[in-house]
PDB file of N, CA, C and O in Angstrom:
ATOM      1  N   UNK A   1     110.545 218.847  -3.647  1.00  0.00           N
ATOM      2  CA  UNK A   1     110.831 217.429  -3.508  1.00  0.00           C
ATOM      3  C   UNK A   1     110.087 216.669  -4.595  1.00  0.00           C
ATOM      4  O   UNK A   1     108.994 217.045  -5.019  1.00  0.00           O
ATOM      5  N   UNK A   2     110.696 215.632  -5.011  1.00  0.00           N
ATOM      6  CA  UNK A   2     110.027 214.804  -6.015  1.00  0.00           C
ATOM      7  C   UNK A   2     109.093 213.819  -5.324  1.00  0.00           C
ATOM      8  O   UNK A   2     109.133 213.658  -4.104  1.00  0.00           O
ATOM      9  N   UNK A   3     108.277 213.180  -6.097  1.00  0.00           N
ATOM     10  CA  UNK A   3     107.319 212.230  -5.522  1.00  0.00           C
ATOM     11  C   UNK A   3     108.029 211.017  -4.952  1.00  0.00           C
ATOM     12  O   UNK A   3     107.544 210.405  -4.001  1.00  0.00           O
ATOM     13  N   UNK A   4     109.173 210.662  -5.521  1.00  0.00           N
ATOM     14  CA  UNK A   4     109.937 209.537  -4.994  1.00  0.00           C
ATOM     15  C   UNK A   4     110.463 209.848  -3.598  1.00  0.00           C
ATOM     16  O   UNK A   4     110.412 208.989  -2.717  1.00  0.00           O
ATOM     17  N   UNK A   5     110.963 211.048  -3.383  1.00  0.00           N
ATOM     18  CA  UNK A   5     111.440 211.464  -2.068  1.00  0.00           C
ATOM     19  C   UNK A   5     110.279 211.560  -1.089  1.00  0.00           C
ATOM     20  O   UNK A   5     110.421 211.208   0.082  1.00  0.00           O
ATOM     21  N   UNK A   6     109.115 212.040  -1.571  1.00  0.00           N
ATOM     22  CA  UNK A   6     107.936 212.102  -0.707  1.00  0.00           C
ATOM     23  C   UNK A   6     107.528 210.710  -0.251  1.00  0.00           C
ATOM     24  O   UNK A   6     107.197 210.503   0.916  1.00  0.00           O
ATOM     25  N   UNK A   7     107.552 209.759  -1.172  1.00  0.00           N
ATOM     26  CA  UNK A   7     107.179 208.389  -0.823  1.00  0.00           C
ATOM     27  C   UNK A   7     108.161 207.791   0.181  1.00  0.00           C
ATOM     28  O   UNK A   7     107.755 207.073   1.094  1.00  0.00           O
ATOM     29  N   UNK A   8     109.455 208.086   0.015  1.00  0.00           N
ATOM     30  CA  UNK A   8     110.455 207.583   0.965  1.00  0.00           C
ATOM     31  C   UNK A   8     110.252 208.190   2.346  1.00  0.00           C
ATOM     32  O   UNK A   8     110.390 207.499   3.356  1.00  0.00           O
ATOM     33  N   UNK A   9     109.926 209.471   2.396  1.00  0.00           N
ATOM     34  CA  UNK A   9     109.670 210.130   3.690  1.00  0.00           C
ATOM     35  C   UNK A   9     108.440 209.541   4.362  1.00  0.00           C
ATOM     36  O   UNK A   9     108.438 209.321   5.573  1.00  0.00           O
ATOM     37  N   UNK A  10     107.408 209.289   3.594  1.00  0.00           N
ATOM     38  CA  UNK A  10     106.189 208.706   4.158  1.00  0.00           C
ATOM     39  C   UNK A  10     106.467 207.316   4.695  1.00  0.00           C
ATOM     40  O   UNK A  10     106.002 206.961   5.778  1.00  0.00           O
ATOM     41  N   UNK A  11     107.224 206.526   3.945  1.00  0.00           N
ATOM     42  CA  UNK A  11     107.572 205.181   4.419  1.00  0.00           C
ATOM     43  C   UNK A  11     108.421 205.236   5.688  1.00  0.00           C
ATOM     44  O   UNK A  11     108.239 204.431   6.602  1.00  0.00           O
ATOM     45  N   UNK A  12     109.336 206.179   5.734  1.00  0.00           N
ATOM     46  CA  UNK A  12     110.172 206.347   6.924  1.00  0.00           C
ATOM     47  C   UNK A  12     109.328 206.733   8.131  1.00  0.00           C
ATOM     48  O   UNK A  12     109.517 206.190   9.220  1.00  0.00           O
ATOM     49  N   UNK A  13     108.409 207.657   7.949  1.00  0.00           N
ATOM     50  CA  UNK A  13     107.531 208.063   9.047  1.00  0.00           C
ATOM     51  C   UNK A  13     106.662 206.906   9.519  1.00  0.00           C
ATOM     52  O   UNK A  13     106.445 206.737  10.719  1.00  0.00           O
ATOM     53  N   UNK A  14     106.160 206.106   8.570  1.00  0.00           N
ATOM     54  CA  UNK A  14     105.342 204.951   8.945  1.00  0.00           C
ATOM     55  C   UNK A  14     106.154 203.959   9.772  1.00  0.00           C
ATOM     56  O   UNK A  14     105.659 203.414  10.759  1.00  0.00           O
ATOM     57  N   UNK A  15     107.400 203.727   9.368  1.00  0.00           N
ATOM     58  CA  UNK A  15     108.263 202.814  10.125  1.00  0.00           C
ATOM     59  C   UNK A  15     108.497 203.325  11.539  1.00  0.00           C
ATOM     60  O   UNK A  15     108.430 202.563  12.503  1.00  0.00           O
ATOM     61  N   UNK A  16     108.772 204.626  11.657  1.00  0.00           N
ATOM     62  CA  UNK A  16     109.018 205.209  12.980  1.00  0.00           C
ATOM     63  C   UNK A  16     107.781 205.124  13.863  1.00  0.00           C
ATOM     64  O   UNK A  16     107.881 204.832  15.055  1.00  0.00           O
ATOM     65  N   UNK A  17     106.625 205.377  13.281  1.00  0.00           N
ATOM     66  CA  UNK A  17     105.381 205.306  14.058  1.00  0.00           C
ATOM     67  C   UNK A  17     105.135 203.885  14.544  1.00  0.00           C
ATOM     68  O   UNK A  17     104.730 203.692  15.690  1.00  0.00           O
ATOM     69  N   UNK A  18     105.366 202.901  13.711  1.00  0.00           N
ATOM     70  CA  UNK A  18     105.150 201.518  14.147  1.00  0.00           C
ATOM     71  C   UNK A  18     106.152 201.119  15.226  1.00  0.00           C
ATOM     72  O   UNK A  18     105.799 200.384  16.148  1.00  0.00           O
ATOM     73  N   UNK A  19     107.399 201.590  15.127  1.00  0.00           N
ATOM     74  CA  UNK A  19     108.383 201.271  16.171  1.00  0.00           C
ATOM     75  C   UNK A  19     108.005 201.906  17.504  1.00  0.00           C
ATOM     76  O   UNK A  19     108.148 201.278  18.553  1.00  0.00           O
ATOM     77  N   UNK A  20     107.525 203.146  17.469  1.00  0.00           N
ATOM     78  CA  UNK A  20     107.110 203.808  18.702  1.00  0.00           C
ATOM     79  C   UNK A  20     105.910 203.088  19.307  1.00  0.00           C
ATOM     80  O   UNK A  20     105.833 202.929  20.525  1.00  0.00           O
ATOM     81  N   UNK A  21     104.986 202.656  18.478  1.00  0.00           N
ATOM     82  CA  UNK A  21     103.813 201.932  18.986  1.00  0.00           C
ATOM     83  C   UNK A  21     104.215 200.617  19.638  1.00  0.00           C
ATOM     84  O   UNK A  21     103.678 200.263  20.687  1.00  0.00           O
ATOM     85  N   UNK A  22     105.143 199.893  19.039  1.00  0.00           N
ATOM     86  CA  UNK A  22     105.572 198.630  19.655  1.00  0.00           C
ATOM     87  C   UNK A  22     106.324 198.867  20.959  1.00  0.00           C
ATOM     88  O   UNK A  22     106.206 198.075  21.894  1.00  0.00           O
ATOM     89  N   UNK A  23     107.092 199.948  21.030  1.00  0.00           N
ATOM     90  CA  UNK A  23     107.758 200.278  22.292  1.00  0.00           C
ATOM     91  C   UNK A  23     106.750 200.640  23.374  1.00  0.00           C
ATOM     92  O   UNK A  23     106.896 200.225  24.523  1.00  0.00           O
ATOM     93  N   UNK A  24     105.734 201.407  23.015  1.00  0.00           N
ATOM     94  CA  UNK A  24     104.707 201.755  24.003  1.00  0.00           C
ATOM     95  C   UNK A  24     103.977 200.515  24.478  1.00  0.00           C
ATOM     96  O   UNK A  24     103.689 200.388  25.668  1.00  0.00           O
ATOM     97  N   UNK A  25     103.674 199.609  23.582  1.00  0.00           N
ATOM     98  CA  UNK A  25     103.002 198.372  23.987  1.00  0.00           C
ATOM     99  C   UNK A  25     103.890 197.557  24.925  1.00  0.00           C
ATOM    100  O   UNK A  25     103.401 196.949  25.877  1.00  0.00           O
ATOM    101  N   UNK A  26     105.181 197.546  24.655  1.00  0.00           N
ATOM    102  CA  UNK A  26     106.101 196.783  25.512  1.00  0.00           C
ATOM    103  C   UNK A  26     106.199 197.393  26.897  1.00  0.00           C
ATOM    104  O   UNK A  26     106.306 196.664  27.883  1.00  0.00           O
ATOM    105  N   UNK A  27     106.163 198.714  26.993  1.00  0.00           N
ATOM    106  CA  UNK A  27     106.299 199.368  28.285  1.00  0.00           C
ATOM    107  C   UNK A  27     105.018 199.274  29.093  1.00  0.00           C
ATOM    108  O   UNK A  27     105.073 199.036  30.299  1.00  0.00           O
ATOM    109  N   UNK A  28     103.878 199.452  28.466  1.00  0.00           N
ATOM    110  CA  UNK A  28     102.619 199.513  29.201  1.00  0.00           C
ATOM    111  C   UNK A  28     101.890 198.171  29.268  1.00  0.00           C
ATOM    112  O   UNK A  28     100.793 198.107  29.823  1.00  0.00           O
ATOM    113  N   UNK A  29     102.453 197.121  28.733  1.00  0.00           N
ATOM    114  CA  UNK A  29     101.824 195.810  28.784  1.00  0.00           C
ATOM    115  C   UNK A  29     101.855 195.292  30.225  1.00  0.00           C
ATOM    116  O   UNK A  29     102.898 195.336  30.877  1.00  0.00           O
ATOM    117  N   UNK A  30     100.721 194.805  30.720  1.00  0.00           N
ATOM    118  CA  UNK A  30     100.654 194.370  32.120  1.00  0.00           C
ATOM    119  C   UNK A  30     101.465 193.114  32.383  1.00  0.00           C
ATOM    120  O   UNK A  30     101.887 192.889  33.518  1.00  0.00           O
ATOM    121  N   UNK A  31     101.695 192.300  31.379  1.00  0.00           N
ATOM    122  CA  UNK A  31     102.470 191.076  31.560  1.00  0.00           C
ATOM    123  C   UNK A  31     103.944 191.272  31.237  1.00  0.00           C
ATOM    124  O   UNK A  31     104.698 190.303  31.142  1.00  0.00           O
ATOM    125  N   UNK A  32     104.344 192.491  31.073  1.00  0.00           N
ATOM    126  CA  UNK A  32     105.719 192.777  30.663  1.00  0.00           C
ATOM    127  C   UNK A  32     106.685 192.521  31.812  1.00  0.00           C
ATOM    128  O   UNK A  32     106.447 192.948  32.942  1.00  0.00           O
ATOM    129  N   UNK A  33     107.768 191.827  31.516  1.00  0.00           N
ATOM    130  CA  UNK A  33     108.759 191.519  32.541  1.00  0.00           C
ATOM    131  C   UNK A  33     109.549 192.745  32.966  1.00  0.00           C
ATOM    132  O   UNK A  33     110.017 192.814  34.102  1.00  0.00           O
ATOM    133  N   UNK A  34     109.708 193.723  32.063  1.00  0.00           N
ATOM    134  CA  UNK A  34     110.448 194.925  32.433  1.00  0.00           C
ATOM    135  C   UNK A  34     109.731 195.685  33.538  1.00  0.00           C
ATOM    136  O   UNK A  34     110.365 196.166  34.477  1.00  0.00           O
ATOM    137  N   UNK A  35     108.418 195.796  33.429  1.00  0.00           N
ATOM    138  CA  UNK A  35     107.658 196.498  34.459  1.00  0.00           C
ATOM    139  C   UNK A  35     107.718 195.735  35.776  1.00  0.00           C
ATOM    140  O   UNK A  35     107.884 196.335  36.838  1.00  0.00           O
ATOM    141  N   UNK A  36     107.582 194.417  35.708  1.00  0.00           N
ATOM    142  CA  UNK A  36     107.565 193.622  36.929  1.00  0.00           C
ATOM    143  C   UNK A  36     108.916 193.615  37.626  1.00  0.00           C
ATOM    144  O   UNK A  36     108.982 193.553  38.853  1.00  0.00           O
ATOM    145  N   UNK A  37     109.985 193.677  36.858  1.00  0.00           N
ATOM    146  CA  UNK A  37     111.307 193.630  37.475  1.00  0.00           C
ATOM    147  C   UNK A  37     111.761 194.996  37.959  1.00  0.00           C
ATOM    148  O   UNK A  37     112.774 195.090  38.653  1.00  0.00           O
ATOM    149  N   UNK A  38     111.037 196.064  37.611  1.00  0.00           N
ATOM    150  CA  UNK A  38     111.363 197.376  38.120  1.00  0.00           C
ATOM    151  C   UNK A  38     112.277 198.186  37.231  1.00  0.00           C
ATOM    152  O   UNK A  38     112.703 199.276  37.613  1.00  0.00           O
ATOM    153  N   UNK A  39     112.591 197.673  36.043  1.00  0.00           N
ATOM    154  CA  UNK A  39     113.452 198.447  35.151  1.00  0.00           C
ATOM    155  C   UNK A  39     112.724 199.637  34.560  1.00  0.00           C
ATOM    156  O   UNK A  39     113.321 200.695  34.360  1.00  0.00           O
ATOM    157  N   UNK A  40     111.440 199.476  34.279  1.00  0.00           N
ATOM    158  CA  UNK A  40     110.649 200.558  33.706  1.00  0.00           C
ATOM    159  C   UNK A  40     109.525 200.856  34.677  1.00  0.00           C
ATOM    160  O   UNK A  40     108.738 199.969  35.009  1.00  0.00           O
ATOM    161  N   UNK A  41     109.443 202.090  35.134  1.00  0.00           N
ATOM    162  CA  UNK A  41     108.425 202.473  36.095  1.00  0.00           C
ATOM    163  C   UNK A  41     107.679 203.676  35.546  1.00  0.00           C
ATOM    164  O   UNK A  41     108.278 204.690  35.188  1.00  0.00           O
ATOM    165  N   UNK A  42     106.349 203.543  35.488  1.00  0.00           N
ATOM    166  CA  UNK A  42     105.544 204.650  34.993  1.00  0.00           C
ATOM    167  C   UNK A  42     105.348 205.671  36.094  1.00  0.00           C
ATOM    168  O   UNK A  42     105.552 206.866  35.880  1.00  0.00           O
ATOM    169  N   UNK A  43     104.956 205.212  37.268  1.00  0.00           N
ATOM    170  CA  UNK A  43     104.770 206.101  38.415  1.00  0.00           C
ATOM    171  C   UNK A  43     105.602 205.549  39.562  1.00  0.00           C
ATOM    172  O   UNK A  43     105.443 204.389  39.942  1.00  0.00           O
ATOM    173  N   UNK A  44     106.468 206.352  40.106  1.00  0.00           N
ATOM    174  CA  UNK A  44     107.309 205.887  41.192  1.00  0.00           C
ATOM    175  C   UNK A  44     107.148 206.808  42.392  1.00  0.00           C
ATOM    176  O   UNK A  44     106.824 207.984  42.228  1.00  0.00           O
ATOM    177  N   UNK A  45     107.367 206.294  43.585  1.00  0.00           N
ATOM    178  CA  UNK A  45     107.264 207.150  44.767  1.00  0.00           C
ATOM    179  C   UNK A  45     108.407 208.156  44.814  1.00  0.00           C
ATOM    180  O   UNK A  45     109.510 207.897  44.333  1.00  0.00           O
ATOM    181  N   UNK A  46     108.116 209.288  45.396  1.00  0.00           N
ATOM    182  CA  UNK A  46     109.130 210.326  45.535  1.00  0.00           C
ATOM    183  C   UNK A  46     109.912 210.081  46.820  1.00  0.00           C
ATOM    184  O   UNK A  46     109.317 209.955  47.891  1.00  0.00           O
ATOM    185  N   UNK A  47     111.223 210.013  46.727  1.00  0.00           N
ATOM    186  CA  UNK A  47     111.998 209.775  47.947  1.00  0.00           C
ATOM    187  C   UNK A  47     111.963 210.988  48.863  1.00  0.00           C
ATOM    188  O   UNK A  47     111.971 212.132  48.407  1.00  0.00           O
ATOM    189  N   UNK A  48     111.923 210.720  50.150  1.00  0.00           N
ATOM    190  CA  UNK A  48     111.942 211.813  51.120  1.00  0.00           C
ATOM    191  C   UNK A  48     112.921 211.459  52.224  1.00  0.00           C
ATOM    192  O   UNK A  48     113.174 210.290  52.515  1.00  0.00           O
ATOM    193  N   UNK A  49     113.453 212.488  52.819  1.00  0.00           N
ATOM    194  CA  UNK A  49     114.445 212.271  53.862  1.00  0.00           C
ATOM    195  C   UNK A  49     114.189 213.252  54.988  1.00  0.00           C
ATOM    196  O   UNK A  49     114.109 214.459  54.757  1.00  0.00           O
ATOM    197  N   UNK A  50     114.061 212.748  56.199  1.00  0.00           N
ATOM    198  CA  UNK A  50     113.868 213.624  57.343  1.00  0.00           C
ATOM    199  C   UNK A  50     115.169 213.656  58.139  1.00  0.00           C
ATOM    200  O   UNK A  50     115.725 212.617  58.494  1.00  0.00           O
ATOM    201  N   UNK A  51     115.629 214.842  58.405  1.00  0.00           N
ATOM    202  CA  UNK A  51     116.876 215.016  59.138  1.00  0.00           C
ATOM    203  C   UNK A  51     116.550 215.769  60.416  1.00  0.00           C
ATOM    204  O   UNK A  51     116.093 216.911  60.392  1.00  0.00           O
ATOM    205  N   UNK A  52     116.799 215.091  61.541  1.00  0.00           N
ATOM    206  CA  UNK A  52     116.523 215.729  62.829  1.00  0.00           C
ATOM    207  C   UNK A  52     117.597 216.747  63.183  1.00  0.00           C
ATOM    208  O   UNK A  52     117.296 217.868  63.593  1.00  0.00           O
ATOM    209  N   UNK A  53     118.827 216.353  63.025  1.00  0.00           N
ATOM    210  CA  UNK A  53     119.922 217.269  63.311  1.00  0.00           C
ATOM    211  C   UNK A  53     121.016 217.041  62.280  1.00  0.00           C
ATOM    212  O   UNK A  53     121.239 215.917  61.831  1.00  0.00           O
ATOM    213  N   UNK A  54     121.672 218.085  61.922  1.00  0.00           N
ATOM    214  CA  UNK A  54     122.750 217.963  60.947  1.00  0.00           C
ATOM    215  C   UNK A  54     124.075 217.872  61.674  1.00  0.00           C
ATOM    216  O   UNK A  54     124.296 218.539  62.684  1.00  0.00           O
ATOM    217  N   UNK A  55     124.944 217.044  61.147  1.00  0.00           N
ATOM    218  CA  UNK A  55     126.258 216.853  61.740  1.00  0.00           C
ATOM    219  C   UNK A  55     127.254 217.620  60.885  1.00  0.00           C
ATOM    220  O   UNK A  55     127.391 217.362  59.689  1.00  0.00           O
ATOM    221  N   UNK A  56     127.946 218.562  61.509  1.00  0.00           N
ATOM    222  CA  UNK A  56     128.949 219.351  60.795  1.00  0.00           C
ATOM    223  C   UNK A  56     130.337 218.871  61.173  1.00  0.00           C
ATOM    224  O   UNK A  56     130.500 218.018  62.045  1.00  0.00           O
ATOM    225  N   UNK A  57     131.321 219.424  60.513  1.00  0.00           N
ATOM    226  CA  UNK A  57     132.706 219.044  60.793  1.00  0.00           C
ATOM    227  C   UNK A  57     133.126 219.383  62.211  1.00  0.00           C
ATOM    228  O   UNK A  57     133.883 218.637  62.832  1.00  0.00           O
ATOM    229  N   UNK A  58     132.635 220.516  62.734  1.00  0.00           N
ATOM    230  CA  UNK A  58     132.975 220.901  64.110  1.00  0.00           C
ATOM    231  C   UNK A  58     132.395 219.924  65.111  1.00  0.00           C
ATOM    232  O   UNK A  58     133.031 219.590  66.111  1.00  0.00           O
ATOM    233  N   UNK A  59     131.188 219.471  64.839  1.00  0.00           N
ATOM    234  CA  UNK A  59     130.544 218.533  65.760  1.00  0.00           C
ATOM    235  C   UNK A  59     131.290 217.208  65.774  1.00  0.00           C
ATOM    236  O   UNK A  59     131.494 216.613  66.832  1.00  0.00           O
ATOM    237  N   UNK A  60     131.692 216.754  64.612  1.00  0.00           N
ATOM    238  CA  UNK A  60     132.401 215.477  64.536  1.00  0.00           C
ATOM    239  C   UNK A  60     133.769 215.589  65.213  1.00  0.00           C
ATOM    240  O   UNK A  60     134.215 214.634  65.848  1.00  0.00           O
ATOM    241  N   UNK A  61     134.427 216.712  65.091  1.00  0.00           N
ATOM    242  CA  UNK A  61     135.755 216.881  65.696  1.00  0.00           C
ATOM    243  C   UNK A  61     135.686 216.798  67.216  1.00  0.00           C
ATOM    244  O   UNK A  61     136.664 216.400  67.849  1.00  0.00           O
ATOM    245  N   UNK A  62     134.557 217.164  67.816  1.00  0.00           N
ATOM    246  CA  UNK A  62     134.419 217.156  69.276  1.00  0.00           C
ATOM    247  C   UNK A  62     133.869 215.833  69.801  1.00  0.00           C
ATOM    248  O   UNK A  62     133.741 215.670  71.014  1.00  0.00           O
ATOM    249  N   UNK A  63     133.542 214.891  68.930  1.00  0.00           N
ATOM    250  CA  UNK A  63     132.927 213.629  69.343  1.00  0.00           C
ATOM    251  C   UNK A  63     133.965 212.588  69.712  1.00  0.00           C
ATOM    252  O   UNK A  63     135.114 212.633  69.273  1.00  0.00           O
ATOM    253  N   UNK A  64     133.518 211.642  70.538  1.00  0.00           N
ATOM    254  CA  UNK A  64     134.303 210.445  70.809  1.00  0.00           C
ATOM    255  C   UNK A  64     134.016 209.444  69.701  1.00  0.00           C
ATOM    256  O   UNK A  64     133.042 209.582  68.962  1.00  0.00           O
ATOM    257  N   UNK A  65     134.872 208.437  69.592  1.00  0.00           N
ATOM    258  CA  UNK A  65     134.660 207.424  68.574  1.00  0.00           C
ATOM    259  C   UNK A  65     133.362 206.657  68.807  1.00  0.00           C
ATOM    260  O   UNK A  65     132.709 206.240  67.850  1.00  0.00           O
ATOM    261  N   UNK A  66     132.992 206.471  70.046  1.00  0.00           N
ATOM    262  CA  UNK A  66     131.748 205.738  70.322  1.00  0.00           C
ATOM    263  C   UNK A  66     130.536 206.513  69.792  1.00  0.00           C
ATOM    264  O   UNK A  66     129.585 205.915  69.290  1.00  0.00           O
ATOM    265  N   UNK A  67     130.575 207.850  69.905  1.00  0.00           N
ATOM    266  CA  UNK A  67     129.479 208.663  69.367  1.00  0.00           C
ATOM    267  C   UNK A  67     129.416 208.556  67.839  1.00  0.00           C
ATOM    268  O   UNK A  67     128.335 208.485  67.255  1.00  0.00           O
ATOM    269  N   UNK A  68     130.571 208.545  67.215  1.00  0.00           N
ATOM    270  CA  UNK A  68     130.614 208.432  65.750  1.00  0.00           C
ATOM    271  C   UNK A  68     130.071 207.067  65.318  1.00  0.00           C
ATOM    272  O   UNK A  68     129.334 206.976  64.336  1.00  0.00           O
ATOM    273  N   UNK A  69     130.432 206.008  66.047  1.00  0.00           N
ATOM    274  CA  UNK A  69     129.924 204.678  65.726  1.00  0.00           C
ATOM    275  C   UNK A  69     128.405 204.616  65.895  1.00  0.00           C
ATOM    276  O   UNK A  69     127.730 203.950  65.110  1.00  0.00           O
ATOM    277  N   UNK A  70     127.856 205.295  66.899  1.00  0.00           N
ATOM    278  CA  UNK A  70     126.405 205.336  67.084  1.00  0.00           C
ATOM    279  C   UNK A  70     125.711 206.011  65.904  1.00  0.00           C
ATOM    280  O   UNK A  70     124.669 205.545  65.444  1.00  0.00           O
ATOM    281  N   UNK A  71     126.288 207.108  65.414  1.00  0.00           N
ATOM    282  CA  UNK A  71     125.695 207.816  64.270  1.00  0.00           C
ATOM    283  C   UNK A  71     125.730 206.922  63.036  1.00  0.00           C
ATOM    284  O   UNK A  71     124.752 206.854  62.291  1.00  0.00           O
ATOM    285  N   UNK A  72     126.845 206.239  62.815  1.00  0.00           N
ATOM    286  CA  UNK A  72     126.968 205.344  61.664  1.00  0.00           C
ATOM    287  C   UNK A  72     125.962 204.199  61.777  1.00  0.00           C
ATOM    288  O   UNK A  72     125.353 203.815  60.778  1.00  0.00           O
ATOM    289  N   UNK A  73     125.781 203.656  62.963  1.00  0.00           N
ATOM    290  CA  UNK A  73     124.794 202.592  63.160  1.00  0.00           C
ATOM    291  C   UNK A  73     123.378 203.082  62.888  1.00  0.00           C
ATOM    292  O   UNK A  73     122.583 202.349  62.299  1.00  0.00           O
ATOM    293  N   UNK A  74     123.043 204.303  63.301  1.00  0.00           N
ATOM    294  CA  UNK A  74     121.719 204.856  63.060  1.00  0.00           C
ATOM    295  C   UNK A  74     121.474 205.096  61.571  1.00  0.00           C
ATOM    296  O   UNK A  74     120.360 204.915  61.080  1.00  0.00           O
ATOM    297  N   UNK A  75     122.527 205.506  60.858  1.00  0.00           N
ATOM    298  CA  UNK A  75     122.387 205.743  59.416  1.00  0.00           C
ATOM    299  C   UNK A  75     122.165 204.434  58.697  1.00  0.00           C
ATOM    300  O   UNK A  75     121.292 204.343  57.834  1.00  0.00           O
ATOM    301  N   UNK A  76     122.931 203.426  59.034  1.00  0.00           N
ATOM    302  CA  UNK A  76     122.850 202.130  58.345  1.00  0.00           C
ATOM    303  C   UNK A  76     121.645 201.376  58.778  1.00  0.00           C
ATOM    304  O   UNK A  76     121.411 200.263  58.306  1.00  0.00           O
TER     305      UNK A  76
END
C-alpha cells in the first residue's frame, strides 16, 4: 500500500472510532431520552411464565363454552 492509501485508512478508522464513541455516549447517557422511553435497554428483566396446567385440543373439545370463556378471562 502506498502512504496515501495508509493515510486514507487511518482517517477512515478515526472517523469510525469517533462515531462509535458518540453512539456509546448517546446510549449510556443518563439524561438520554431513548433510555428513559424504553427504546434502548442495557439490562432488562427476563420474562418468565408459570403454567399450572396445559390445555390441549382434546381438553378443549370436551369443554363447554362457559369453561372456554373462563380460560380466556384468566389469560387476559
